[in-house]
C-alpha positions as CSV (number, residue, x, y, z in Angstrom):
1,X,127.9,101.7,114.7
2,X,127.9,102.9,111.3
3,X,128.9,106.3,112.6
4,X,132.0,104.7,114.3
5,X,132.7,102.7,111.1
6,X,132.0,99.3,112.8
7,X,130.5,96.9,110.5
8,X,127.4,95.0,111.5
9,X,127.5,91.3,111.2
10,X,124.7,88.7,110.8
11,X,124.2,88.3,114.2
12,X,124.1,92.1,115.0
13,X,121.7,92.5,112.1
14,X,119.4,89.9,113.7
15,X,119.4,91.8,117.0
16,X,118.6,94.9,115.3
17,X,115.9,93.7,113.3
18,X,114.4,92.1,116.5
19,X,114.7,95.6,118.3
20,X,112.9,97.2,115.6
21,X,110.2,94.5,115.7
22,X,109.5,94.8,119.4
23,X,109.8,98.8,119.2
24,X,107.4,99.1,116.1
25,X,110.0,100.7,114.1
26,X,108.8,99.6,110.9
27,X,110.6,102.0,108.5
28,X,114.0,101.6,110.1
29,X,113.5,97.8,110.1
30,X,112.3,98.0,106.6
31,X,115.2,100.0,105.5
32,X,117.9,98.0,107.0
33,X,116.3,94.6,105.6
34,X,116.6,96.1,102.2
35,X,120.0,97.2,102.6
36,X,121.0,93.6,103.8
37,X,119.1,92.2,100.8
38,X,121.0,94.4,98.4
39,X,124.3,93.2,100.0
40,X,125.3,96.3,101.7
41,X,126.5,94.3,104.9
42,X,128.3,91.7,103.0
43,X,126.0,89.0,103.7
44,X,122.4,87.8,102.5
45,X,119.6,87.6,104.8
46,X,119.2,84.4,106.6
47,X,116.1,82.7,107.6
48,X,116.5,84.5,111.2
49,X,116.6,87.8,109.3
50,X,113.2,86.9,107.5
51,X,111.7,85.7,110.6
52,X,112.5,89.1,112.3
53,X,111.3,91.2,109.5
54,X,107.9,88.8,109.3
55,X,107.3,89.5,113.0
56,X,108.0,93.1,112.6
57,X,105.4,93.4,109.9
58,X,102.9,91.2,112.1
59,X,103.2,93.0,115.3
60,X,102.4,96.2,113.6
61,X,99.5,94.9,111.3
62,X,101.5,95.2,107.9
63,X,100.2,92.0,107.1
64,X,100.3,91.8,103.5
65,X,103.8,92.9,103.8
66,X,104.6,89.8,106.1
67,X,102.7,87.6,103.7
68,X,104.7,89.1,100.7
69,X,108.0,88.5,102.5
70,X,107.1,85.0,103.6
71,X,106.2,84.1,100.0
72,X,109.2,85.7,98.4
73,X,111.9,84.5,100.8
74,X,114.2,81.7,99.5
75,X,113.3,79.4,102.7
76,X,110.5,77.4,103.9
77,X,108.5,79.1,106.5
78,X,109.4,78.2,110.2
79,X,107.1,77.7,113.0
80,X,108.2,81.0,114.6
81,X,107.3,83.0,111.4
82,X,103.9,81.1,111.0
83,X,103.2,81.7,114.9
84,X,103.7,85.4,114.3
85,X,101.3,85.6,111.4
86,X,98.9,83.3,113.3
87,X,98.8,85.9,116.4
88,X,98.8,88.9,114.0
89,X,95.8,87.5,112.1
90,X,93.8,87.1,115.3
91,X,95.0,90.5,116.8
92,X,94.0,92.5,113.6
93,X,91.0,90.5,112.7
94,X,92.2,88.8,109.7
95,X,91.1,85.3,110.5
96,X,92.0,84.0,106.9
97,X,95.5,84.8,107.7
98,X,95.2,83.0,111.0
99,X,93.7,80.0,109.1
100,X,96.5,79.8,106.6
101,X,99.1,80.1,109.4
102,X,97.4,77.4,111.5
103,X,96.9,75.2,108.4
104,X,100.9,75.5,107.6
105,X,101.8,74.7,111.1
106,X,99.7,71.3,111.1
107,X,101.4,70.4,107.8
108,X,104.8,71.3,109.4
109,X,104.1,69.3,112.4
110,X,101.1,67.0,112.1
111,X,101.5,65.1,115.3
112,X,101.3,68.4,117.5
113,X,97.8,68.4,118.7
114,X,97.9,72.0,119.7
115,X,97.8,73.1,116.1
116,X,94.8,71.3,115.6
117,X,93.1,72.7,118.7
118,X,94.2,76.2,117.3
119,X,92.7,75.5,113.8
120,X,89.5,74.3,115.2
121,X,89.0,77.3,117.4
122,X,89.5,79.5,114.4
123,X,86.8,77.7,112.5
124,X,84.5,77.9,115.3
125,X,85.2,81.9,115.8
126,X,84.5,82.2,112.0
127,X,81.3,80.0,112.4
128,X,82.6,77.2,110.1
129,X,81.2,74.3,112.1
130,X,81.7,71.7,109.2
131,X,85.3,72.6,109.4
132,X,85.4,72.4,113.3
133,X,84.0,68.8,112.8
134,X,86.6,67.7,110.1
135,X,89.5,68.9,112.2
136,X,88.3,67.3,115.2
137,X,87.6,64.1,113.2
138,X,91.4,64.4,111.9
139,X,92.4,64.9,115.5
140,X,90.7,61.7,116.5
141,X,91.8,59.6,113.4
142,X,95.5,60.6,114.3
143,X,94.8,59.5,118.0
144,X,96.2,62.9,119.1
145,X,95.3,64.2,122.6
146,X,95.7,67.5,124.0
147,X,97.9,67.4,126.9
148,X,96.1,68.1,130.3
149,X,97.1,71.3,132.1
150,X,96.6,72.3,135.5
151,X,97.0,75.4,137.8
152,X,97.1,76.3,141.4
153,X,96.8,79.3,143.5
154,X,98.4,79.8,147.0
155,X,96.4,81.7,149.3
156,X,97.5,83.4,152.5
157,X,96.7,81.6,155.9
158,X,93.4,83.0,157.3
159,X,94.9,84.5,160.2
160,X,97.1,87.0,158.1
161,X,94.0,88.0,155.9
162,X,92.0,88.7,159.1
163,X,95.0,90.9,160.3
164,X,95.1,92.9,157.0
165,X,91.2,93.2,157.2
166,X,91.5,94.3,161.0
167,X,94.2,96.9,160.0
168,X,92.2,98.4,157.5
């Protein structure tokens, strides 16, 4: 676009940063974001731009960069940002980062039982059983219940399976 002298707008830059995130193009994503912050594109980064960059850092394991970006941005963290850091912490073995993200998610949405389950599971993984009990107690005090789930599997009729086995 730059070679064709077409200006990128805010939406285009979100898409480009998202593409960098999903492609692992850290250096390019970082350069674009720095240019955006410096006003090169005629606008300042929105919360969506920050979310893309935090996701970019999280996916490739640049966890300190992701946390620094989260702390320096002029917005409150979103569930998407915290979810990226939570997943990255688990993937890259930084359970303290995952704990930070899960705790912030509980603060953002205290009525969501899934976040308590995540936090409890993290504490169990860390061997912090007193914290597991505390989170489960908080869960019960708030009368939160995990939604029940179910799954099913469709099997082929036995005569089709017999035909397949006989054909082999």
